[in-house]
C-alpha positions, 0 to 999 in steps of 0.5 A, a space after each residue: 500500500 502506498 505510504 501516503 495512505 494512512 493505515 487505521 485500525 479498530 478492534 472488531 469481529 471475529 475475535 476483537 482483534 485489529 481490523 484495518 483500512 487505508 485512507 486517501 484524502 485527495 490534496 484538493 479535499 484537504 485544502 478545502 472545507 467542502 464535505 465530500 462523499 466516502 467511497 468504500 472500495 472493498 476487495 474481492 474474495 481472497 484479495 487484499 486492500 492494497 491490490 484493490 487500491 492499486 487497481 480499482 482506479 478510484 485513487 486516480 479518479 479522486 485525485 483528478 477531480 476538484 474538491 467539490 467533485 472529489 471524494 475520500 476513498 477507504 480500502 478495508 481489509 477483509 478478515 482472512 482475505 474474505 468478507 462475511 457472507 452470512 448477513 445478519 443471521 450466520 446460523 440461518 445462512 449456514 443451515 441454508 448452505 448445508 441444505 444445498 449439500 455443496 459442502 461450502 462453509 459460510 464465511 461467518 465474520 460479522 463485517 457489518 459491525 466492522 464496516 459500521 465501526 470503520 464509518 463511525 470512526 471516520 465520521 468522528 475524525 
């Protein structure tokens, strides 16, 4: 991850360990007092935040725009390179997956709580 994107971590699921993300606030936004949208650019399964940041195009786009048109981008890291796939009811989601007899396990990390905590932290900063 580029060193210009600060890393921030909060305690979160599944084990109350550190869950982290990297942030880009474009220079034009830093130099202004305008409020801008927040884009959460999540990597795919078995991916990582740094690859997403370097390949998605959001960084270049955010840097190329005026402060009024730009946005802040964050790249969170999924737990064990994955995002929770069970929604709000992991037990039910796993039961439904078991009925399909596919042998797949639901990635039952509560990422809604992590992402909510991340957004709350960013908004309060």
